[in-house]
N, C-alpha and C positions, 0 to 999 in steps of 0.2 A: 628352612628345613632341608636343604639339599645335602648335607654332610650326612643326616639323619636317612636320607633316602636313598644315599648312596651304599651307607653301612648296611641298610635293611636288602636291598638289590645286587648287593655287591658290584657296584659301577666303575668303570674306569673315568679317568677324567674325559677321556672323548664323549662316552657314554654321559656323562654329564652333561657336558654340551651339547648335546644330541638332544635332550630332554627340554633344557633353555632355548633351545632353537626350533623345537617344534612348536614351541607359543608363540616365539616372536616371529620365524617368519610367516607363520598361517596370520596371525594379528596383522604383519606389516601390509599382507596382500590386501586383506579383508578392509583395512583403512581406507583402501580406493576403494572398494564398493561401498562401504558405509559411506563414505562423503558423496559419492557417486548417488545413492539411493536419497541420503538425508536433504540435497540441494532438490529433489523432485519429488520429494511426499511429506509424510508427517514427520519433524524432526524428534518433537516429543515421544513419537511411537517406535521412532528407531535406536533412542536412549534408553526406553524402558526394555526392549527387548535384548540390547546388549547389555545391560547390568544383570536381568533375569536369566539369559543364558549362562552368563559367566558364573552365576551364583549356582546355578544346576551342576553345571560342570565340575564347580570345587568340591561339591558333593558327591560326585560321581569318582573324583582323585582320591577322595579318602576312600574309598571302596573299593579300587583298585588293586589287584592278586597280582600284576606283573609289571616288567618293565615294559613289555609291546603295550599291554593294555592301559598303562602311564602314557606310553607317547602317543597313541590313538587319541585317549582323552584331552591330554595338553594341544592336539592338533585342533579339536571341536571348539575348546576354549577358544582356541586364536581366533577362530571364525567369527565366534560372536562377539569376541572384544573390540572388533574392530567398529561395532556401531556407535559405539557411545561419543570417544573425544570430537571425532568430524561434525556432530550433531550437538554436542552444548558449547563447543565455545561459540560457534557462530550465532547461535541462538541467543545466548547470554551479550554477545556483543551488540546485538540486535537492541538490547535497553541503554548500551552505555555512549555517550560519545567520547570524541576521538581524546578530549583532554583527562579522563577518569578510564579511560579505556583500561590501562596497564592494570591498575588499581581492582576491578571487576573480574580481570584474569586472573590474577594472583589470588585473589581471594577462592577463586573456582579449584586453584592449583592446591590449598592450604588444605581442602579436602581430603585432595589425593597422597597430599605428604602427610598427613597426621595419620591415612590410615595406611600408608608406607613406614612410617613411624612405630605405630602401635601395633601391627600385626607381626613381625619377627620381636616386637620386645614381649607380648602375650606367648608366643610360640615359642620362645626361649626359656620362658619362666615355668611353661607350662608342659612341654614337649617330655619332659623325664617322666611325667606321670600320668598323661594321657596318651602320648602318642603321637606322631606327624600325621597319622590319616585324621585324628580326630579333630585336630586342630585345622584342616581342610574344612569340616565339615562345620566347626563353629563360625570361620571366618566365612562362610556363604551365607549365614543370616544376613548379615546388615545390606548386602546386595540385594537380598529378595525383597527384605522388606521395604528397599528404597523403590521397587514398582511401584506401587499404589501409590505411593506419595509424588512420585513424578508426573503420573497420569493424575491425578486428581487436583494437583496443586499448582503446576507450573501452567504457567500460562504464554501463549505465541506473542512475540512481539509482531507489531506490523511490520510484514515484509514486502519490499525492501526498503520503503521509505520510511519506516523506524530507526533507519539507524539517519543519527543525526548528522554524521559529516557528509551524508552523502544527498544533493537537493532531488527534490522530484523532478525534476526538468531532467537531471544527468540519470536517474534511474529510467525514465521514458527512452530516453535517447538508447543507454546502454541493452534495453530491452528488445528494440527495434533493429539496431546496428550489430552484425557479428563482431564479438569482443576479440584484440588482436591478443594470445596468451602470451607473445612474445615480449611484446609493448608492458604486460602487467610486472613480468618476470624482470626486466633489462634491471631496474634501480636495484634489486635484492639479489640478484643471481650470484655476488662474489659473497658475501656475508651469509646465505643459504648455504651455500658450498661449507665454508669454513668452520659455521656451526654443527652440520650434520657429521662431517668428519671428525671432530671433536666429540661428538657423540658416539660417532663408533667405537673410538677408544677407550673413553672413560666408561661407558656402557656395559662394554663387554668386561673390563675388567673389573666394574660394580658386580657383577653378575657372578664372580666367580670369588669374590670377598669371605665369605663366611667360610669355603674351603683353603683359602690363603691362610684365615687366621689359624684354622686346627691345624694344618700342615706346617705352615711355618714358625708358627708360637705355642705350638700345641697345647691350645686351650681346648675347651669341650666346645663340641657343636651348640650345645644350649650358650653359653657364653658368646659365642660367635654370633649367635642370631640375634643377642642381643645389643652387642656393639654395631651391627649392622643398621639395629632400629635406632642407635643412637647419631648416628651418621644420616638418615632417614629423616631424624629430629631437624638436623641443620636444615632438611630442606625446607623446613616450616617456615623457618627465617629467610632463607633467601628466596622463598616465593614471594613474602612480602616485599622483600628488598628488592626484589625484580621488578616488580608492578611500580613503585615508589621509583627509582632508578628511572625507567623507562619513561615514566609519565612526568618528572621533575627533570630529568637529564638528557633525556635523548632515548629512542630504542636502540640503535646503531652503537653508541657510547656505551651501553646498558651490556649488551650484546659481547663486544669486543673487552668489556671490563673481566665478564665472567669467564672467560674465553683464557684468557690471560692470568688469572687466578686458577684454574682448574688444573691445569698441567703443573705446576708447580707444588702443589698440594695431595696431587698422586705423587708425584714422585719421592716425596718427602715421607709418604706413607711407608715406600720400599726400603727405607734405609734407617728410620726411627726405629729404637728397639721398645718392646712393648711395655707399657707404662701410662701413666697419665698424660705426658704429650702427645702419644700416640692418637688416644683418646680425642681430646681436643684437635688434632688435624683431622679424624674423621666428620666430626661438627663440620669443621671449616670447608673439608671438600666437599659435603654435604649443602653446604651454603652456596659456594661456587656452583656447584652442576643446577641447581635449582634457581639460580638468579637468570641463569640466558633463558629458560623456558617461558616464560610468561614473557619476557621481553621479545623473543621473535616471535610467540604467536599472536602477540599485538601489533605487530611491525607487519605482519604477512595480515591480520584483518584490517589495518587502515589500506593496505596497496592493491586489495582484493573486491571485485565488485561483490556486494552482499548475496545475490544469487549464485554465484561461485565459492562463497568461503567454505562450505564443507568441503566441496572437491578437492580444491587446493591446499586444504589443511589435511583431507586424505591422502593426499600426496608426499606431504611432508612426513607426517607420523609413518607412512608406509617406505621412504627412503632411509630414516633415522632405526627405524625399526629390522629392515632388512639388509643393512649394512651391519647391524650388529649381530642378528640372526646367521649370517654367515662367516662372521670375525669367530663366535663362539667356539663352535665346533673345530675350526683351524688350530683356535686357540688351546682349546682342549687337547690337540693331537700334541701341539708342541711343547705343551706340559707336561704331557706321558713322556717325551721324551728329552728335555730339557729341565723339565723341573718348574714347579710354579712360581715360585721366587723369581727366577730369570724371566719367565714370559712376563712378570710383571712390570719388570723393571723396563723389558721394552716396550710394552706399553705404554708406563709413563714417562719415556724418554721422547717419544713419540710426541704425548700429549705435551709436551715440553716447547717441542716444536711448534706446534700450531699455536701455542702461548706468545712465543716469540713474533710470530706472525700478526696476531692480535695486538699484540703491545705498538708493534711497529704503525699499524691502520691507525689507532689511538692518536700516536703522537704526530704521525705525517702532517696532518691538518694543522696542529699546530705550528710545527717547524715552518710550512709555507705561510700563516699569519707573521 
């Protein structure tokens, strides 16, 4: 709905970037708080607060009357949004062993992928008749309905011994002995940095894709929203593929493969003329983007003690979202100066550089062998 919001409030690219950043900056910081609280309280309750709060904030967005009010509501929504993911993923991981943990996390991500796919599609089809405000109100309903379902249907796994990859003796030992954060992070720090940097670049580009399609290809905002839905639809395939790959091929290999594919697909989006092939590229870009997420979350759950999983996952989401949040208004500023197409090309070339690094890291062990 960003093109329609821009038109209604007459925003510049930089103001549009501030709207995106208002949500992502605060939701990034709130991932830290949400993860910390989740490891120390009731994860199910923290999940419910997050979903219900986001639903109510979405209704408030639909009722907003000015740019400043919308900016404030997005900040509040971001604060509440940090409660869900650091609670949900570790809780679900407690039900799964290492052999099928990737599938469990990928199935959880499919819910988000379906929402991301259907949301723009529904908004694109109905925005011309209902307006962007009413769309936000409609899309708040599922989040509010989910709250009583979570509270009444979801049961806690036994914590932390329910984790089938952690022995009761190790649980008792880690409970008595201080945990070395450096020891936990050392095996994954390199791949984590590359994954987060890739997320910085691709997520900042993805946030501006509706405006990019409207301004470069001269299509309607409603059509741009439906094309964003097509890309997110590729995320459903990517989520399933990511879970399957990391369980059957390896966590790291799946992450490197996703990074290696994401950059070239993003670059092709900037040079291919509008047409059927561009739509296919949107789908493939969505697949590549979402393969990485379940693979890295699974790797993080494998290497982190159960009692600290929410905290570490909160740190991961914080770093990814904060980097994107800082880049969004900066990208918007340069779009005002250089043009949106030129900035998209720069972001795509940076993503290609990360892809080359990932490809080298995949091939390097084979060359040694």
